N, C-alpha and C positions, 0 to 999 in steps of 0.2 A: 504494500500500500504506500502510496505517496502522501506526504504531508501537504498542508495547504500551500507551502512555498515551493512544492514540486520535488522535494527531497525524496528519493526512493530509499527508504530505510534498509531494505533487504540488501541493497548494493552499497550505499554510502556508509552505513553504520555497522558494517561487518566486524570491525575491530573496536566498536564502541560508538555510542551516540555522538554525532558531531554537532547537534543542535544545542546541547547543554540545557539551560533553563528554558529554552524555547521549544523543547521537545513536547509534542502534543500527547505523548504517552507516559508522562511522568506520574500521573495518578495511577495508572495500571502498574507501573513499576513499584510504587509505594505499597499497593495492595499485595503484590507478590512478595515483596520484602517483609511485610508484616506477617504474612502467612508463614514464611520460612522461619522468621524469628520466634513466632509464638507456637509453632507446631513441633512437638517432639519428633526427633529424627526417626525413631522406630515407627511412629504413626505415619510419617511420610513414606517410609519404606513399605509398610503394610498396605497402604493405599496403592502404591505403585505395583506391588505384587498382585493385589486384587484385580487391577486393570489388566495386567498381562495374562491373567488366567480367565478372562471373559471372552465370550464370543464377540464378534464384531457388532452385532445388534445390541447386545447387553452394554458394550462399551459406549456406543454412540448414543444410547438412550439413558445413560447414567446421569442422574440429577447433578452429581458433583462435577462431571465433565461439562455439563451445560452451564454451570455456575462459573467454571474456569474460563470457558469460551466467552461468556458474557463479560467477565472481568478483563479479558485480554483483547476485547474488540479493538481493532485499529492496529494491532501488531501484525506484522507480516508472518503468515504461516506458510511453511513449505508445502508445495504441492506434492501429494503422495505419488510414488511411482505408479505407472500404469500396469 
């Protein structure tokens, strides 16, 4: 996704955000940092393990995934291989 100034984050920010405080994704970054800071590591690993053991339909319909996708709207997501 491009920012309002035309920056393509997937290309330009590969080695880190170049927009600094002007980055339109700072709120999403804060949410992700808060989650990581407040969630015990073993819980994060259990969640990851649960996702890897789900069918594709279970994974895509998981409420937690929907919550993460909503929180990270605007971030560039890689296109899955065909």
